[in-house]
C-alpha positions as YAML, in Angstrom:
chain: A
units: angstrom
residues:
- id: 1
  name: UNK
  ca: [63.48, 137.06, 53.27]
- id: 2
  name: UNK
  ca: [60.79, 137.38, 55.96]
- id: 3
  name: UNK
  ca: [57.54, 137.83, 54.65]
- id: 4
  name: UNK
  ca: [55.47, 141.13, 55.43]
- id: 5
  name: UNK
  ca: [58.94, 143.18, 55.63]
- id: 6
  name: UNK
  ca: [60.06, 145.48, 53.31]
- id: 7
  name: UNK
  ca: [63.30, 145.11, 50.93]
- id: 8
  name: UNK
  ca: [65.07, 147.59, 53.11]
- id: 9
  name: UNK
  ca: [63.86, 146.17, 56.32]
- id: 10
  name: UNK
  ca: [65.37, 142.39, 55.27]
- id: 11
  name: UNK
  ca: [68.46, 143.93, 54.11]
- id: 12
  name: UNK
  ca: [68.78, 145.66, 57.71]
- id: 13
  name: UNK
  ca: [68.46, 142.34, 58.93]
- id: 14
  name: UNK
  ca: [70.84, 140.64, 56.83]
- id: 15
  name: UNK
  ca: [73.49, 143.11, 57.77]
- id: 16
  name: UNK
  ca: [72.65, 142.25, 61.59]
- id: 17
  name: UNK
  ca: [73.29, 139.13, 61.09]
- id: 18
  name: UNK
  ca: [76.54, 139.51, 59.18]
- id: 19
  name: UNK
  ca: [77.57, 142.26, 61.98]
- id: 20
  name: UNK
  ca: [77.01, 139.85, 64.66]
- id: 21
  name: UNK
  ca: [78.45, 136.89, 63.04]
- id: 22
  name: UNK
  ca: [75.19, 134.79, 62.86]
- id: 23
  name: UNK
  ca: [74.69, 132.34, 60.27]
- id: 24
  name: UNK
  ca: [72.62, 133.80, 57.18]
- id: 25
  name: UNK
  ca: [69.04, 133.18, 57.89]
- id: 26
  name: UNK
  ca: [69.35, 132.98, 61.80]
- id: 27
  name: UNK
  ca: [66.79, 135.75, 61.98]
- id: 28
  name: UNK
  ca: [64.12, 134.20, 59.57]
- id: 29
  name: UNK
  ca: [64.69, 130.82, 61.71]
- id: 30
  name: UNK
  ca: [64.06, 132.43, 64.88]
- id: 31
  name: UNK
  ca: [61.02, 134.48, 63.95]
- id: 32
  name: UNK
  ca: [59.38, 130.84, 62.32]
- id: 33
  name: UNK
  ca: [60.48, 129.10, 65.77]
- id: 34
  name: UNK
  ca: [58.36, 131.92, 67.66]
- id: 35
  name: UNK
  ca: [55.48, 131.83, 65.55]
- id: 36
  name: UNK
  ca: [55.45, 128.01, 65.73]
- id: 37
  name: UNK
  ca: [55.49, 128.13, 69.75]
- id: 38
  name: UNK
  ca: [52.79, 130.73, 69.87]
- id: 39
  name: UNK
  ca: [50.71, 128.37, 67.72]
- id: 40
  name: UNK
  ca: [51.44, 124.98, 69.56]
- id: 41
  name: UNK
  ca: [48.57, 123.42, 71.04]
- id: 42
  name: UNK
  ca: [48.24, 124.25, 74.91]
- id: 43
  name: UNK
  ca: [48.51, 120.78, 75.86]
- id: 44
  name: UNK
  ca: [51.96, 120.70, 74.42]
- id: 45
  name: UNK
  ca: [53.02, 124.39, 75.50]
- id: 46
  name: UNK
  ca: [56.14, 124.47, 77.33]
- id: 47
  name: UNK
  ca: [57.62, 127.25, 79.56]
- id: 48
  name: UNK
  ca: [58.58, 130.24, 76.95]
- id: 49
  name: UNK
  ca: [61.55, 131.51, 79.08]
- id: 50
  name: UNK
  ca: [64.77, 130.61, 79.81]
- id: 51
  name: UNK
  ca: [67.18, 131.75, 82.36]
- id: 52
  name: UNK
  ca: [70.28, 131.93, 80.34]
- id: 53
  name: UNK
  ca: [72.28, 134.66, 79.27]
- id: 54
  name: UNK
  ca: [72.17, 135.80, 75.96]
- id: 55
  name: UNK
  ca: [75.26, 135.31, 73.69]
- id: 56
  name: UNK
  ca: [74.71, 135.73, 70.06]
- id: 57
  name: UNK
  ca: [78.12, 134.69, 69.05]
- id: 58
  name: UNK
  ca: [77.51, 131.20, 70.54]
- id: 59
  name: UNK
  ca: [74.20, 130.79, 69.44]
- id: 60
  name: UNK
  ca: [72.76, 130.58, 73.34]
- id: 61
  name: UNK
  ca: [69.73, 132.82, 73.19]
- id: 62
  name: UNK
  ca: [65.90, 132.65, 73.33]
- id: 63
  name: UNK
  ca: [64.35, 133.18, 69.76]
- id: 64
  name: UNK
  ca: [62.32, 135.93, 71.13]
- id: 65
  name: UNK
  ca: [65.56, 137.68, 72.61]
- id: 66
  name: UNK
  ca: [67.20, 137.76, 69.08]
- id: 67
  name: UNK
  ca: [64.16, 139.14, 67.70]
- id: 68
  name: UNK
  ca: [64.19, 141.81, 70.21]
- id: 69
  name: UNK
  ca: [67.77, 142.49, 69.71]
- id: 70
  name: UNK
  ca: [67.45, 142.75, 65.98]
- id: 71
  name: UNK
  ca: [64.56, 144.89, 66.41]
- id: 72
  name: UNK
  ca: [66.27, 147.46, 68.13]
- id: 73
  name: UNK
  ca: [68.89, 147.55, 65.73]
- id: 74
  name: UNK
  ca: [66.94, 148.63, 62.80]
- id: 75
  name: UNK
  ca: [66.21, 151.83, 61.59]
- id: 76
  name: UNK
  ca: [62.52, 153.27, 62.89]
- id: 77
  name: UNK
  ca: [60.78, 152.34, 59.90]
- id: 78
  name: UNK
  ca: [61.97, 148.81, 59.46]
- id: 79
  name: UNK
  ca: [61.45, 148.32, 63.32]
- id: 80
  name: UNK
  ca: [57.35, 149.26, 62.82]
- id: 81
  name: UNK
  ca: [57.50, 146.58, 60.16]
- id: 82
  name: UNK
  ca: [59.31, 144.16, 62.28]
- id: 83
  name: UNK
  ca: [56.85, 144.88, 65.25]
- id: 84
  name: UNK
  ca: [53.70, 144.25, 63.23]
- id: 85
  name: UNK
  ca: [55.12, 141.23, 62.15]
- id: 86
  name: UNK
  ca: [56.08, 139.49, 65.68]
- id: 87
  name: UNK
  ca: [53.55, 141.44, 67.24]
- id: 88
  name: UNK
  ca: [50.54, 138.71, 66.47]
- id: 89
  name: UNK
  ca: [53.24, 135.80, 67.81]
- id: 90
  name: UNK
  ca: [53.49, 138.06, 70.73]
- id: 91
  name: UNK
  ca: [49.94, 138.36, 71.50]
- id: 92
  name: UNK
  ca: [49.31, 134.80, 71.09]
- id: 93
  name: UNK
  ca: [51.91, 133.99, 73.60]
- id: 94
  name: UNK
  ca: [50.75, 136.54, 76.21]
- id: 95
  name: UNK
  ca: [47.24, 135.16, 75.94]
- id: 96
  name: UNK
  ca: [48.16, 131.85, 76.30]
- id: 97
  name: UNK
  ca: [50.92, 131.99, 79.17]
- id: 98
  name: UNK
  ca: [51.00, 133.38, 82.68]
- id: 99
  name: UNK
  ca: [53.39, 135.25, 84.25]
- id: 100
  name: UNK
  ca: [56.02, 133.37, 86.71]
- id: 101
  name: UNK
  ca: [55.91, 134.84, 89.72]
- id: 102
  name: UNK
  ca: [58.87, 133.02, 90.80]
- id: 103
  name: UNK
  ca: [61.10, 134.24, 87.76]
- id: 104
  name: UNK
  ca: [63.60, 136.89, 88.29]
- id: 105
  name: UNK
  ca: [61.82, 140.34, 87.47]
- id: 106
  name: UNK
  ca: [65.04, 141.51, 85.73]
- id: 107
  name: UNK
  ca: [64.56, 139.35, 82.67]
- id: 108
  name: UNK
  ca: [62.48, 140.07, 79.66]
- id: 109
  name: UNK
  ca: [58.73, 139.42, 79.65]
- id: 110
  name: UNK
  ca: [59.08, 136.13, 77.31]
- id: 111
  name: UNK
  ca: [61.55, 134.95, 79.82]
- id: 112
  name: UNK
  ca: [58.74, 135.17, 82.49]
- id: 113
  name: UNK
  ca: [56.14, 133.46, 80.99]
- id: 114
  name: UNK
  ca: [54.88, 129.80, 81.57]
- id: 115
  name: UNK
  ca: [52.29, 127.78, 79.73]
- id: 116
  name: UNK
  ca: [48.83, 127.15, 81.04]
...
């Protein structure tokens, strides 16, 4: 269960995990990890981007990528709820990082950020 989400949204996330062969609770883990990364002290900030392709079946993904893919798989009401839950962490990451001018421009914004 993700705090701040309705029962319906949590069920949709569970169905997404099941449908993509992810372990139960993988989304909750990714959400906690993204929030922890966003709250990490600046002096411990790592790069927030990765250049690897996303492969949900093999568990090879950036945690924010999993959140984004799940977001787009939900119905509109659940999508709004989830956006409200992950939005504050996104804002913290954007406030604490800079765009990497050397990162490929065709990758997601969170993969083009570097800590400052």
